[in-house]
C-alpha positions in Angstrom: -8.6 17.7 -14.6 -11.4 18.2 -16.3 -14.5 20.8 -17.2 -17.5 20.9 -19.7 -16.8 17.3 -20.9 -19.7 14.9 -21.9 -19.2 11.3 -22.3 -23.0 9.6 -24.0 -23.0 5.8 -24.3 -19.5 5.1 -23.8 -18.1 2.1 -21.6 -15.1 3.2 -19.5 -13.0 0.0 -17.8 -10.5 0.3 -14.8 -10.6 4.2 -15.3 -8.5 6.2 -12.8 -9.9 9.6 -12.0 -7.6 9.5 -8.7 -7.5 13.0 -7.5 -8.7 14.4 -10.4 -10.9 17.7 -10.8 -14.2 17.4 -12.2 -16.1 20.4 -13.0 -19.1 20.2 -15.2 -19.1 16.6 -16.3 -21.7 14.6 -18.0 -22.0 11.1 -18.2 -24.9 10.2 -19.9 -26.0 6.4 -20.5 -22.4 5.2 -19.7 -21.1 2.0 -18.5 -18.2 3.2 -15.7 -17.1 -0.7 -14.4 -14.3 -0.5 -11.8 -13.9 3.0 -12.2 -11.7 4.8 -8.9 -12.8 8.1 -7.9 -10.6 8.0 -4.7 -9.5 11.2 -3.9 -11.1 13.6 -6.9 -13.0 16.5 -6.4 -16.4 16.4 -8.3 -18.6 19.4 -8.8 -21.7 19.7 -10.8 -21.2 15.9 -12.1 -24.1 14.0 -13.0 -24.4 10.1 -14.5 -28.0 9.7 -16.0 -29.3 6.5 -17.5 -25.2 5.1 -16.2 -24.2 2.2 -14.8 -21.7 2.5 -12.2 -19.9 -1.4 -11.3 -17.3 -1.6 -9.0 -16.9 2.2 -8.4 -15.0 3.6 -5.1 -15.3 6.8 -3.7 -12.9 6.8 -1.3 -11.8 10.4 -0.1 -13.7 12.0 -2.9 -15.6 15.2 -2.6 -18.7 15.4 -4.4 -20.5 19.3 -4.4 -23.8 18.9 -6.6 -23.4 15.6 -7.6 -26.3 14.0 -9.5 -26.6 10.5 -9.2 -30.2 9.9 -10.1 -31.2 7.7 -12.7 -28.1 5.8 -12.4 -27.1 2.1 -11.2 -25.2 2.2 -8.4 -22.4 -0.6 -7.8 -20.4 1.7 -5.3 -17.7 -0.6 -3.4 -16.2 1.5 -0.8 -16.3 5.4 -0.1 -19.7 5.6 1.0 -19.2 8.9 3.4 -17.7 10.4 0.3 -21.3 10.4 -1.3 -21.5 13.8 1.1 -23.2 16.3 -1.2 -24.5 13.7 -3.8 -28.1 13.1 -4.8 -30.1 10.3 -5.6 -33.5 9.1 -5.8 -35.6 6.9 -2.9 -35.0 3.8 -5.0 -31.5 3.9 -4.7 -31.7 5.0 -1.0 -33.3 1.2 -1.0 -30.0 -0.2 -2.5 -27.8 1.5 -0.3 -29.2 1.2 2.4 -28.0 -2.1 3.2 -24.7 -0.7 2.5 -24.7 2.4 4.4 -25.7 0.9 7.8 -22.9 -1.8 7.2 -20.3 1.1 6.7 -21.6 3.0 9.8 -21.6 -0.4 11.9 -25.5 -0.9 12.1 -26.8 -4.3 12.7 -29.9 -4.2 11.2 -32.1 -7.2 12.5 -35.6 -8.4 12.2 
C-alpha cells in the first residue's frame, strides 16, 4: 500500500505492484519497464512524462488515473483502463491494440 508517494526521474524495472493499493501516487519522468499492476487498485495515480514499457494492468481498478503525457507500452489489461484519462495522441496509438483486444477487425 502506498499513499501520497512521488517517484521522480527514476527507473523501475520488473517492479511488482500486483494486488497493491496506490492512492495519490505520482510517477514523474520515470521509466517503468515490465511493471506489473495486475489486480492493483490505482486511485489518483499519474504518470506525467513517464514511459510505461511492457506494463500489465490485468484486473487492475483505475480511478482518476492520469496517463496523459506518458509513453504507453501496455501489454495486457486494456479493459482495466476504465477510469483512466489519456490524450488524443495516445488514443490513436492504443486504438489498434484496443480493437484487437475487443475482437474488432479493421480493414481498408
